[in-house]
Every structure is written in structure tokens, then in C-alpha cells.
N, C-alpha and C positions, 0 to 999 in steps of 0.2 A: 504494500500499499503505499502511495506517495501522497504527500500534502501539498496543495497548491497554496505558496505562501500568501498571495493576495486574497485568496477565498477562504482563510482559516483564522478563527479565533481562539485565543486562550481565555477560558473563563475562570476565575479564581473566587471561590464561593466561601465568603463569611470568615476570613482569616483576621479576627478581632481578638482583643485583649480577653473578654468575656468568656471566650470559648477555648482560650490558652491557659497554661500552667497558672494556677492562681486564681483564675477569673471566677465570676459568679456562676457560671454554667460550664465549667473546665470539662473538656473532651480529653480522654486519656490518649497521650501520644500526640497531641495536636502539633506542639512544637517541633516534634522531630521531623514533620513533614516541611516545614518552612525552608529547611536548606534545598530540598528536592525541587519545590516550587520557584525558589529562586534560581536554581539552576535553568528551569524552563523559561523563567522570565528573561534572563540574561541572553540564551540562545534565541529567543523568539524576538526580542526587542532588536537584537543586532540584525536579524533577517528581515526586519520590517513587519512581522506578524503582529496584528492587533491585539491588545490585551485590555481586558475588561475584569472589572471586580465587583462584588457585591458587599454590602453591609446591611446588616440588621440594623433598623433605625427607629427604635421605639420611643414612644412618650411615656412620662411618667404615669403609672396607673393602667398601663396596656392591658387590654383583654386577656392576653396570653400569660399574665402574671398570676401566680397563685395568690400573691398577697392583694390581687384586686378583687378577690372573691372570700366572703365570708366562710369560714369553717372549711377552707380548702387548702390543700398543700401540693407542692411540686410533685408531678406524676398523675394526678388526678386527671380525670377527663370529663369535659362537660360539652353541652350544646350550647352554642350562642347564637344570637339572632341570625347571624350571616352564616355560620359555620357549624357543621355537626362534628362530634368528636375532636374537640379542640384540646389538646393537651396543655396542662398548665406548667409552667416552668418558674424557677426562681427569676427574680427581676434581672434583666440582662440587657446589654446593648442599648442603654438609654442615652439617646442622643445628647451631646453636650457634656457626656462624661468619659473618662479614660477608658471604660468598658468597651465603649462603642468604636473607639479608634482601631485602625489598622495595628497589627503587632508591629513593634517598632523594628523587629528582625526581618520583617517582609520588606522586599524590595520594591515598595509601592510607587516609587517615583515614576517606573516606567510604565505605570496603568494610564491608559489614554482614555478609558470610560469607566464611570463608577456609578453603579444602580444601587439606590437605597430603597429597602423595602421595608413593609411593616409598620410604616411611619403613622398609618391611621390607628388611632386607639382602640377602635371597634373592629380591626380585623387584621390576623396575623398575615404573615407571608414566609413559607418556606422556599418556593420557586423563585428563580432568578427572572422568570419570565410572567409569573401571574400571583396575584394574591391568594390567598386561601379560600377566597369563594369560587376558585378556579375559573373566573370570569375576568376580573379586573387586571389590565396589562400593566407590567411594570415600566414598558417603553422599550425594554432591550429587544425584543423581537424586530420592532420597526427601525431601531437603529443600525442592527447589524444587516437586515435587509437590505436597507439603503446602501449599506457598504460592500454589497455583493458576497456577504458571508455564505458559505456552504457547508462548512465543518466547523465544528466546535468541540473543543478539548476542554474537559471539565476537571478541576481540582479543587481541594479545600476541605470544608467542615459543613455538616458532618455526612458521612456516607449514607445514613439510614434516614436523614430528613431533607436538609436544604440540598445537598449534592443530589440525593434520589430524585426529589421532586423537579430539580432544574434539569435533570438529564432526562426523565420521563417526558417534560413537556418539549424540551429540546428536540426529541426523537419525533414525537408527535407533530410538531411543526414543520416537520420535513428535512431538518439539519440532519447530516451525518454526524454522529454523537460517539466521543470517545471520553473515556476515564483514564486517567493516569492513576494506575492502581497503587502506586507507591506514593502518591501524593493526596491521599484522602484517609481521614480518620473519622470513625462513628461514635455515636453515643452509646448505642447498646441497650437502648431502653425502648420498650420491654425486652426482656432477654429474647435473643435470637434475632433482632431487629435489622442488624448489620447483615447477616447471612441472607435473611428474606430480601432485603433492599437488593443485594447484589445478584441474587437469583432473578428477581423480577426486573431489573435492568438488562440481564444478558436475554432472559425471554423476550424483550421489547425490541432486542437487535442492537442494543448499545454495545459497544466495543470496549475492552479492556487491554490496556497496554502499559508496561513499564515507562516510565519517563524516558529512559535511554532510547527504547524502540521508538518512542514518538519523535525525539529528536532527529533519529535516524531517518525518519520518513520525510522532513522537510527538505524539499528539493528546490 
């Protein structure tokens, strides 16, 4: 497989302080993938491949926070007016706080497009393409179609949530979708969620490669 540089996008999902070591919603091993992502960033930027990144960008009292609901705790699942089966999380990635910032070790200066999602307090967002009502677009699709993008390579956090939904939507929208499998990490809630997400992505036709193999595809 060869990648057309002009038609390829590197999409970095939610590499933010609150998902890394010491963060409010720490994902095990998240910091270990940042050097791998940085390798991709350096090669892709040198070759002129476009690079986008997402950020969770919540307001205080966001509907996905357990603290916003009486007698609820992280891990509980509720129905909201807009979404069924909303998982409740610790407060995280509140805009204007350090937790929402890109991890300082991520070489984010080479990112040319930033998509901020979940900024509506009544609606969460896992996917880089749609909010959790599965209808409201984030703007990413239009932006990359206007650029002539046909292939999207996804890395970041978390395999079983934001990476998963981003990849599934990406594939459904007709983009060739690849996962850099050594540059993602998952939450693992509920138990087995990472394995289930990977299985579903493969069933959907999403391809998994190491970052080295992906770099070798750039021609």
C-alpha cells in the first residue's frame, strides 16, 4: 500500500494533559505513545502531509461529568435529553484549564488544524467528526474534503472511545482509514472494551499498521 502525500491526513486524537499521567482521566500508558506520535509528526510534516488534532473542550458542569448529576459517580451510565447511554466521567478537559491543553511533550506546533469537540454543555463528543447525537458535525469532514483528503491515519487517545468513534465515522464517510496501532492507548472500561473496539474497527474495514509501516508507505 502506498500513501499519496497530497491526499493523506494524520489525525491525532485528544493527546491532552487530563488523559495522560497525573490527569483527571488518566489513560494507562498514554505518555508512552507520544514519542511514537512525534515520530509520525516529524516525518509527515517534513513531507508536507497535513496534520490535524482534536481536543475535548468541555465547559464547567458538562453533562458528561458525574459531578453534574446528583448521586452519580464516574462509570455510571445515564440517558440525557440528546443521547442514550451516556457514560459519566470525572471532570476533565475543561477549557481554560491545564487539563485541556495538549501534552507539552507532543510536538503540536506542526499541527495545522485543531478540532475542538464537546464544547456544548448538553452534548458530549467522542468522534472527531460528529458530536454524540451522531448528527451534529464538528466541521472536520468539510475541512478535509475541501483539501482533497482521501486517506486518514488515526492515532491518540483512547482506543475504545474517541479513537474508535472517530475511525468508525471516518470509514463510514468514505475515507480510507488506518490506525497506527503502536500510537493508541485505551481506557479499558468496561472490561474488554479495548478488544471489542479493535475487533469492531477491523470488521468495519479499518486497517491497522505500525507507525514504521505507515511511514514506509509515504511516497
